[in-house]
C-alpha positions as CSV (number, residue, x, y, z in Angstrom):
1,M,-10.8,13.0,47.5
2,L,-11.4,10.3,44.9
3,N,-9.8,6.9,45.5
4,L,-8.9,5.7,42.0
5,R,-8.6,2.1,43.2
6,T,-12.1,1.9,44.6
7,G,-13.7,4.7,42.8
8,K,-15.2,5.9,46.1
9,A,-15.7,9.5,47.2
10,G,-18.8,11.6,47.7
11,E,-20.6,10.2,44.7
12,P,-18.6,7.2,43.3
13,M,-20.1,6.9,39.9
14,Q,-20.0,10.7,39.3
15,D,-16.4,10.9,40.4
16,K,-15.5,8.0,38.1
17,K,-17.2,9.6,35.2
18,I,-15.4,12.9,35.8
19,M,-12.1,11.2,36.1
20,N,-12.6,9.2,32.9
21,L,-13.7,12.3,31.1
22,L,-10.6,14.2,32.3
23,I,-8.3,11.3,31.3
24,S,-9.8,11.1,27.8
25,R,-9.5,14.9,27.3
26,F,-5.9,14.9,28.5
27,G,-5.1,12.0,26.2
28,L,-6.7,13.8,23.2
29,L,-4.8,17.0,24.0
30,V,-1.5,15.0,24.1
31,L,-2.4,13.5,20.8
32,L,-3.0,16.8,19.2
33,L,-0.2,18.9,20.7
34,P,2.3,18.2,17.9
35,A,-0.2,19.5,15.3
36,I,-1.2,22.5,17.4
37,S,2.4,23.4,18.2
38,A,3.4,23.1,14.5
39,Y,1.0,25.9,13.7
40,A,1.9,28.0,16.8
41,D,5.6,27.9,15.9
42,G,4.9,29.1,12.3
43,S,6.1,25.8,10.9
44,N,5.5,24.9,7.4
45,A,5.9,21.7,5.3
46,A,9.6,22.6,4.7
47,R,10.3,22.9,8.4
48,N,8.1,20.0,9.5
49,P,7.6,17.3,6.9
50,G,5.8,15.1,9.3
51,V,2.7,17.5,9.3
52,Y,0.7,18.1,6.2
53,I,-0.6,21.7,6.4
54,Q,-3.2,23.3,4.2
55,Q,-4.8,26.7,4.7
56,V,-7.9,28.2,3.2
57,D,-9.3,31.7,3.5
58,K,-12.6,30.6,5.1
59,P,-13.7,30.0,8.7
60,V,-13.8,26.4,10.1
61,L,-17.6,26.4,10.0
62,A,-17.5,27.0,6.3
63,V,-15.2,24.0,5.6
64,Y,-15.9,21.5,8.4
65,D,-18.9,19.7,6.9
66,K,-17.3,19.5,3.4
67,L,-14.2,18.0,4.9
68,Y,-16.2,15.5,6.9
69,K,-18.1,14.5,3.8
70,S,-14.9,14.3,1.7
71,L,-13.3,11.9,4.3
72,E,-16.4,9.7,4.4
73,D,-16.6,9.7,0.6
74,A,-13.0,8.4,0.6
75,H,-14.2,5.6,3.1
76,F,-12.5,7.2,6.1
77,Y,-15.3,7.2,8.7
78,V,-15.4,10.0,11.3
79,V,-15.8,8.3,14.7
80,F,-15.2,11.2,17.1
81,E,-15.4,15.0,16.7
82,P,-13.8,16.8,19.6
83,N,-14.1,20.5,19.9
84,I,-10.7,21.2,21.4
85,G,-11.1,24.9,21.5
86,K,-14.3,24.6,23.6
87,N,-12.6,22.2,26.0
88,L,-9.6,24.5,26.4
89,A,-11.8,27.6,26.9
90,R,-13.0,26.1,30.2
91,F,-9.5,26.7,31.6
92,S,-9.1,30.2,30.3
93,E,-9.6,31.8,33.8
94,K,-7.3,29.3,35.4
95,W,-4.5,29.7,32.8
96,G,-4.8,33.5,32.6
97,D,-2.3,35.1,30.3
98,D,-1.0,31.6,29.2
99,Y,-4.4,30.8,27.6
100,N,-4.7,30.9,23.8
101,Q,-1.7,33.2,23.1
102,N,-2.0,32.6,19.4
103,K,-5.6,33.9,19.4
104,L,-7.1,30.8,17.7
105,S,-10.8,31.2,17.4
106,E,-11.5,27.5,16.7
107,I,-9.7,24.3,17.3
108,R,-11.6,21.3,16.1
109,S,-10.6,17.7,15.3
110,M,-11.9,14.7,13.4
111,V,-10.9,11.3,14.4
112,F,-11.5,8.8,11.6
113,C,-10.8,5.3,10.5
114,N,-11.0,2.8,7.6
115,G,-11.5,-0.7,9.0
116,W,-10.0,-2.4,5.9
117,Y,-6.8,-0.3,6.1
118,A,-6.6,-0.8,9.9
119,N,-6.7,-4.6,9.3
120,K,-4.0,-4.4,6.6
121,V,-1.8,-2.3,8.9
122,S,-2.2,-4.7,11.7
123,N,-1.2,-7.6,9.4
124,L,1.9,-5.8,8.1
125,D,3.2,-4.1,11.3
126,P,1.1,-4.1,14.5
127,N,3.4,-1.4,15.9
128,M,2.0,1.0,13.4
129,L,-1.6,0.6,14.8
130,G,-0.8,3.9,16.6
131,F,-2.2,5.5,13.4
132,C,-5.5,3.7,13.9
133,P,-7.6,5.8,14.1
134,L,-6.2,8.7,12.3
135,H,-7.0,12.3,13.1
136,L,-6.7,15.8,11.7
137,T,-7.0,19.2,13.3
138,L,-8.7,22.3,12.0
139,I,-7.6,25.6,13.6
140,E,-8.9,29.1,12.8
141,R,-7.3,32.4,13.2
142,E,-8.5,35.7,11.7
143,G,-11.2,33.9,9.7
144,K,-8.7,31.5,8.0
145,T,-8.7,27.8,8.5
146,T,-5.6,25.6,8.7
147,V,-5.9,21.8,8.4
148,L,-3.2,19.8,10.1
149,F,-2.6,16.2,9.4
150,N,0.2,14.1,10.9
151,R,1.6,12.2,8.0
152,P,1.8,8.4,8.8
153,G,4.0,7.7,5.8
154,V,6.7,9.9,7.3
155,M,6.6,8.3,10.7
156,A,6.5,4.7,9.2
157,Q,9.9,4.8,7.6
158,N,11.5,1.4,7.5
159,S,8.3,-0.3,8.7
160,P,6.8,-3.2,6.7
161,A,3.6,-1.0,6.6
162,E,5.4,2.0,5.2
163,K,4.1,1.8,1.6
164,L,0.5,1.1,2.9
165,L,0.7,4.1,5.2
166,E,2.0,6.3,2.4
167,E,-1.1,5.2,0.4
168,I,-3.4,6.0,3.3
169,E,-1.7,9.4,3.7
170,A,-2.1,10.2,0.0
171,E,-5.8,9.3,0.1
172,V,-6.4,11.5,3.2
173,I,-4.5,14.4,1.7
174,T,-6.5,14.1,-1.5
175,A,-9.7,14.1,0.6
176,I,-8.5,17.3,2.3
177,Q,-7.6,19.0,-1.0
178,Q,-11.0,18.1,-2.5
179,A,-12.9,19.5,0.4
180,L,-11.0,22.8,0.5
């Protein structure tokens, strides 16, 4: 068994790398659960104003690169591209009937940031740095892609950074709309 304090077990470096990988995957899953569950529950903008939802009648592979480029053209630079579906698929046997009950064929994410905006947010309200970096999730079912984006302006109500986060939100939504 791995000793987390010393990092020692059969192969210390390998065990540490595995533990770090598992922790980062778990953290990412926790970060994305609100967006994934919004789709699974059949929520829409009227039921969940905190999540921007846009659907297009194309598979993820047909829109992914366009969305990536649209974000970067808007100066939101993609820093991490987790393939959530691929990561979850590794647990399909372990989870059995509980695995992928909504029959999603893709779950991908883009984690992105704009350094200038991050600095402005930190100056106005460091507690809102939980939105730095931002992320969106793309899910596919039956050949249709749904883009999910947690709206920072909704979550920042009464924050000194509220107006700035609403501006950021609007720019990201515009980039999504232009890509799709």
